[in-house]
N, C-alpha and C positions, 0 to 999 in steps of 0.2 A: 504494501500500501503505499502511495506515495505521499509524503507530510511535509510539511513546513515550504514549499513550494515555492521559487523566485521567481518573478516574471519580470521581465520589463520590456519595452518596446525599443528596439536603435532603427533610426532610421538611415537609407541607403539611397542619396540622391532624389532628383528626378520624380517633382509632385510629393515627397515625403512618404513613397512607398514603406510599409512597416512589414521588418521579419520579427516577428517575437520568438522569443529563447523561453525555455525555464530549465532553472536546475533545480533538482531534487537535493533538496541541501541535507536534508536530515539523512538519506543515504549515501550522500557525497561526504557530510564529517565523517561517518564509519570509514570509509575509503581511507579518506587521508587521516584517518585515527591509525589504520592500519602500514597504511607505507611507511609513516612515522616511528610505529613499532620496530618493525622489519627492517627501515632504513637508516632513521634516525637526523630526518633531517626535514628541516620544517618546509611544508608546500601552501603555496597557496592559489587560487582561483580566481579569476577574473570574467567579467561578460566583453565580450565583442566592443563596447564602450569602453574597455579599460578602469571602468567600475569593481572594487574586489568582492566576491561574491560571499569565499566563507575559505578557511584558511587552520592548518591545526600545526603546532599548539596554536591558541588565541593569544597569547602572550608573547609578543614580539620578543629578543633578547634584549638585556640589558643595555649593551651596545648603539642599536637601533633605537628604542626609547629616547636616549638622549638627544640623539641624532632629531629624533621627531620631536621631540621637546622643543625645538626650536622652530621658529616660523621657517626662515630659508633652507633648514632642513629638509623639514615636513615636504613642502615643494620640490626640493629637489627629488626626493625620493617617488613623489607620484610624478614627478618628469624622466625621471632613469625609467622606472616601470615601461611606462607608458614606451620611452621611446624601445625597449625590448622586444616590448609586444610585436610594435609596429615591425621591428627586423624581424620575429618569427614567422609572422603575417606574410611578408618580403619572402622567406626563405623558403615558407612553408616546412618547416621541419623545426629542431630543438638548435639551439646552439648556446656555448656556454658564454660568459662577460663579466667582468667586474665593474660592481657597480659606482655610483657616483663617491660613496663611503669609503671605499676599498674591498669592501666585500665578494667574493667571488658566488655567482649566482645563474644559475639556468630556464631557460623558458622553453616553450614546445606549445604552440597552435593546438587548440580542438576541434578538426576539422568533420565536416559534414555536406555532403552534397557539392562541394565547391566554394561552399561560405565557410566561414572560422565562427565558430560559435562562442569560443573563449580562450581562454589564456590559461596554462600552468606553469607557473613559479615554483623553481628549487630554490631556497633563500637559507641566506645566511651560513655562509662554508668560510673557511680559511684553509690553503694550502698544507698539507702539515710538512711537505717539504722543504718550507721555506717560511716557516709561521711567525718567526719572529720577527723577520725585516717585514713582512706582510701586517704584520700586527701595528708596527710603526709606521707606516703607509697610513694604514686607517686612521692610526692616530692623530697623526697629520693632517688630514683632511678634516678628519674631526675638528681639529682646531678652526679652520674655516669658518663654521658655523659656531661657532662662540664655547665651543664644549673641549674644557682643559684637559691635557694630558692624561693628568692625576686622578680623573673619573674616566677617559676613555681607554687607557690602558687597564685597567684592571677587570673594566664592564666587558673588553672581547675575551676573556678567560670564557663568556657565556656563549662564543661563536663556535661552533660547530666545526671541527677538524678533520679532515678529509684528506687522503693521497691523491695524488693526479688520476691515479687509475680507478679507485673507488668515486671519485667525482663523476667520472665518462661513465661509470658503470650505472650510478645511480639517474643519471642525465636519459639512458637509455630506458631503465624504467619508468623513467617518468613521463617518456614517449609512449611508451603501453599502457601508464594511466590513463593519459588524453585519448589515446585507443579507446578502452577500456569504458571511459565517461561516457562516450554517447552511443556504443555498444549495447550499454545496460541502460541506455534511456536516463541518465543521470542528469544529462543536458541534451538539448534536441529544437528542434525548431517548432516550434506550436504557430502553424499557417493557416488558421482557421479566416484568420480574416485575409491574409491574402489568399486563401485557396478563392473565396468567394469574388474577391476582384478577380483573380485570373481567369474564373469562369464566366464572368461579368461581361471581361476585356472582349473574349472570344466571342460571346452571342452578339454583340455591338458592333463585332467587325467583321462577321462570318463570312458577307458577301464580299469584302475587299482584299486586300493582299494582309498576309497572316506569318510570314516566315517567322523562326527563330529567333534571328537576329532582331526583327521587327517587337516581338514579344520581350525578348531580354531589355532593350533598350527601354519601354515601357515600363519595365519592374524593376530594371537596374543591376542585375543579375546576372552571372557567369551559365554559360549552356548547360553545364553538368549539374546546377544550384536549378535552374529551370526543371529539366528532363527531374530530376528528385522530387521537387513540386510536382509534377505533373504526374508522375506515379503515385505519390500520396493522396492528388485530388480526386484524377482520374482510373488509374488503375492501369496507364498505359502512355507512352510517350506522346510529345504536344504535338506534333504533326499527327500522330494516329487517330487522335482525340479530333482536330479540326477536322481530318477526312471524315468521322465518324458523327460527326453533326453534320457538314455538310450534307452528305447525303441521306442525314435525318431529313433536314430544311428543302432539299432537291423533293424526296416525297411529299412533304406537307405541300409544297409547292404545285405537283404535279395531280395532288389529289384535289388538289384548287380550281385546275383547267387549265393552269399556264403551259404553256407551251415549251418545247422541251429548249429550243435556241432561249426564253427565258427561265428557264430553270436553269442553266446553264450557268446563268449571268448573274444570276439571282443567289446564289446559293454559296457563289465565291470561287467553284471554279474555271470559270471564263472562255476557256478553249472548247467547245460543242463537242469534238471527235475525245478530247479527255474524259470531257465528261461521260459521256456513251461509255467508255472502257472501264472508267472505276464503276459508274453505277451498274453497270452490269457483270461487272465481278463479285461485288457484293452482295448483289442483290438477286444475281442469275436469270434475270431479264433485263433486256432494254427500257431506257427512259421512256420510250415510247407504249410497249407492251403493258410498263407497270400504270403510267394514265390511262391508257385505254381500260384495264381492269377495275380502274377506281372507277371511271364515269360507268361502268356496268352494276357497280356494288351501290353506287346513289340511289 
């Protein structure tokens, strides 16, 4: 049973088309806790608007709390996280980086249907091979935010130390966790609103041009995301659904007494011969024969 769902709307350009995502926070917290018990590294989940959804442990290490306790340091934390997530989105995969405060972190996108649902950040690590030098560099950076070294250096003892090999292994596990998050429906597109808009757009433009490129532009999404949405909404690919709806519209027009030429135009097929070929394949008879039978059924 899904508990404590966190839902949000994120707008992707072009008329404010909404993609709605949901995170199952209760079960996500259980997953993050298991990850922390196994790996011992803090993990945070962000939505695709770079907002924190949840994390474990809930309390940040003392060093980071000192940095975030300053206005400048808190702003730098937010900017650093956002920059890392943007890089992950561009790379479409995980990467390791050093944050603004000198702490080693890693990030990976949570992907579904060509879109990015959110991000997982492996946070607050120091490289064991060079821990003293890394701690000094971090303390120097903390001083820029007004945190004195006599406070920051002892606080750095709360930062997890891992070897380079362990960090790389943890990042591979992080990427697996990101895949598990959407496979297990802990994060998902909740496209009820968008599905209604897509269906309405197709119906209103059935007699015109309805290529995948046009629909992607209208809804500001990739072809793979559009295919995923179409499969969710209609149970088939977009162009397959458009062809099905055009045949249904053609049958309606023929039953109303329209000529085959008028029907070809009115149902969006345009080309007379192509329409006849597609209609016969779908219905087993020609449009003219269908029209004739419809007339005798009246």
